[in-house]
C-alpha positions in Angstrom: -1.6 14.0 -5.6 0.8 13.4 -2.7 -2.0 11.7 -0.7 -0.7 8.2 0.2 -4.2 6.9 0.0 -4.7 8.0 -3.6 -3.7 4.5 -4.6 -3.7 2.4 -1.5 -0.8 -0.1 -1.2 -1.7 -3.8 -1.3 -0.6 -6.2 1.4 3.0 -7.0 0.7 2.7 -10.7 1.4 0.1 -10.8 -1.3 2.3 -8.9 -3.7 5.2 -11.3 -3.0 3.0 -14.4 -3.7 1.8 -12.7 -6.8 5.3 -11.9 -8.1 6.4 -15.6 -7.6 3.3 -16.8 -9.6 3.8 -14.3 -12.4 7.5 -15.0 -12.7 6.7 -18.6 -13.6 4.4 -17.7 -16.4 5.8 -14.5 -17.9 8.8 -13.9 -20.1 11.5 -11.9 -18.5 13.3 -8.9 -20.0 16.9 -8.4 -21.1 18.9 -8.0 -17.9 21.5 -5.4 -19.1 20.8 -3.1 -16.2 20.3 -6.0 -13.7 22.1 -4.9 -10.6 22.1 -1.1 -11.1 20.9 0.6 -8.0 19.9 -2.6 -6.3 22.0 -3.5 -3.2 19.5 -5.7 -1.4 19.8 -9.5 -1.1 17.0 -11.8 -2.2 14.9 -14.0 0.0 16.6 -17.2 -1.1 15.1 -20.3 -2.7 12.4 -20.9 -0.1 10.6 -17.7 0.9 7.9 -17.9 3.6 4.5 -17.2 2.1 2.8 -17.2 5.4 4.9 -14.5 6.9 3.6 -10.9 7.0 6.3 -8.9 5.2 6.6 -5.2 5.8 8.4 -2.7 3.5 12.1 -3.3 4.0 11.9 -6.8 5.4 12.8 -8.4 2.1 14.0 -5.6 -0.1 13.2 -1.8 -0.3 10.6 -0.8 -2.7 11.5 1.6 -5.5 8.7 3.8 -6.6 8.1 7.2 -4.9 4.5 8.3 -4.3 4.4 10.4 -7.5 5.8 7.5 -9.5 3.2 5.1 -8.0 0.5 7.5 -9.1 1.9 7.6 -12.6 2.4 3.8 -12.6 -1.2 3.1 -11.5 -2.7 5.5 -14.0 -0.7 3.9 -16.8 -1.8 0.4 -15.7 -5.4 1.6 -16.0 -4.9 2.9 -19.5 -3.7 -0.6 -20.4 -6.3 -2.5 -18.5 -9.3 -0.2 -17.7 -12.3 -1.3 -15.7 -15.3 -2.5 -17.5 -18.8 -3.8 -16.5 -17.4 -7.2 -15.5 -13.9 -6.6 -14.3 -11.9 -4.1 -12.1 -9.1 -2.0 -13.5 -5.5 -3.0 -13.1 -4.8 -0.5 -10.3 -7.9 -1.7 -8.4 -6.2 -5.1 -8.0 -2.8 -3.6 -7.3 -0.9 -4.2 -10.5 1.3 -1.2 -9.9 2.4 -2.7 -6.6 3.3 -5.9 -8.4 5.4 -3.8 -10.8 7.1 -2.0 -7.9 8.0 -5.4 -6.3 9.2 -6.6 -9.7 11.6 -3.8 -10.4 12.8 -3.6 -6.8 13.9 -7.2 -6.6 17.6 -8.0 -6.7 17.3 -10.8 -9.2 18.7 -10.2 -12.6 15.7 -11.2 -14.7 13.4 -8.8 -12.8 15.9 -6.1 -12.0 16.7 -5.7 -15.6 13.4 -3.8 -16.0 14.3 -1.3 -13.3 15.9 1.3 -15.5 13.4 0.8 -18.3 10.4 1.4 -16.0 11.9 4.3 -14.0 13.0 6.2 -17.1 9.8 5.4 -18.9 7.6 6.7 -16.1 9.7 9.9 -16.0 9.2 10.3 -19.8 5.4 9.8 -19.4 5.2 12.5 -16.8 7.5 14.9 -18.7 5.4 14.3 -21.9 2.2 14.9 -20.0 3.5 18.2 -18.6 4.8 19.3 -22.1 1.5 18.6 -23.8 -1.1 19.3 -21.2 0.8 21.0 -18.3 -0.2 18.3 -15.8 1.1 15.1 -14.4 0.0 12.0 -16.3 -2.0 10.6 -13.3 -4.4 13.6 -13.3 -4.9 14.0 -17.1 -8.3 13.2 -18.5 -8.7 9.7 -20.0 -8.6 11.2 -23.5 -5.3 13.0 -22.8 -3.8 9.9 -21.3 -4.9 7.9 -24.3 -3.4 10.4 -26.7 0.0 9.9 -25.3 -0.2 6.1 -25.1 -1.6 5.9 -28.6 1.6 7.5 -29.9 3.7 4.9 -28.0 1.6 1.9 -29.1 1.9 2.7 -32.8 3.4 -0.1 -34.9 5.7 2.5 -36.4 6.3 5.1 -33.6 7.9 8.4 -34.5 11.7 8.6 -34.1 11.3 10.8 -31.0 9.0 8.2 -29.4 11.0 5.1 -30.2 12.7 4.6 -26.8 9.5 5.4 -24.9 7.6 3.0 -27.2 10.0 0.3 -26.1 9.2 1.1 -22.5 5.5 1.1 -23.2 5.6 -2.3 -24.7 7.5 -3.8 -21.7 5.2 -2.0 -19.3 2.2 -3.4 -21.1 3.6 -6.9 -20.8 4.2 -6.5 -17.1 0.7 -5.0 -16.6 -1.0 -7.8 -18.5 1.2 -10.5 -16.9 0.4 -9.2 -13.4 -3.3 -8.6 -14.0 -4.1 -12.0 -15.6 -2.3 -13.7 -12.7 -4.9 -12.3 -10.2 -8.2 -14.1 -9.5 -10.0 -11.1 -11.1 -7.9 -11.3 -14.2 -8.3 -15.1 -14.6 -12.1 -14.7 -14.2 -12.1 -12.0 -16.9 -10.7 -14.4 -19.5 -12.7 -17.3 -18.3 -9.8 -19.3 -16.8 -11.1 -22.0 -14.4 -8.0 -24.1 -13.8 -7.3 -25.4 -10.3 -11.0 -25.3 -9.5 -13.1 -28.3 -8.5 -15.9 -29.0 -10.8 -19.0 -31.0 -9.9 -19.9 -31.6 -13.6 -16.6 -33.2 -14.6 -17.5 -36.7 -15.8 -14.0 -38.0 -16.6 -12.4 -38.5 -20.0 -14.7 -39.0 -23.0 -15.2 -42.6 -24.2 -13.3 -42.0 -27.4 -10.2 -41.0 -25.3 -10.5 -44.0 -23.1 -10.7 -46.3 -26.2 -7.7 -44.7 -27.7 -5.5 -45.7 -24.7 -7.1 -49.1 -24.4 -9.0 -48.4 -21.2 -12.5 -49.0 -22.7 
């Protein structure tokens, strides 16, 4: 499980572009822990989206290799592959989350502690229940843990972890459905040219006095 190719890392420039797009359309979290452990500076108001960024050029990434394994596996429980769409990890959602929690901006960095503590809880719970790390559990075992966290009324001992799971689910969905694959999965076709578009309907044109 320490193989760096177990979940290949996406191109960082793509992850940066993705993060900017997702930030515009996704609600941010409470920033209580905003600056904790984050000493890097941001890229300013006008990042270059044509530059090839390498790890450390903008800000250091946070997740260790075992944490990336856990993060990717948890993403896939939330958005698994189906006959028409790839899984969340296949399009690099865990890399998006790594960029998100590593950034020095308050709205994103507020999720840092939540995600790191939550991933640790997930692995600890997996070892307690099944004596293995979460990433190598069977799908049924992974689902058993996540079902407890997704409950509308989680047990008292799961309440904090359930809060993490809710936020992680939001980040995963926000990241996934910002990708071309995710937009295709929900049938979103915005910003695409269409040869069949015939203009506004006649009723609309009459309503504004143009017909």
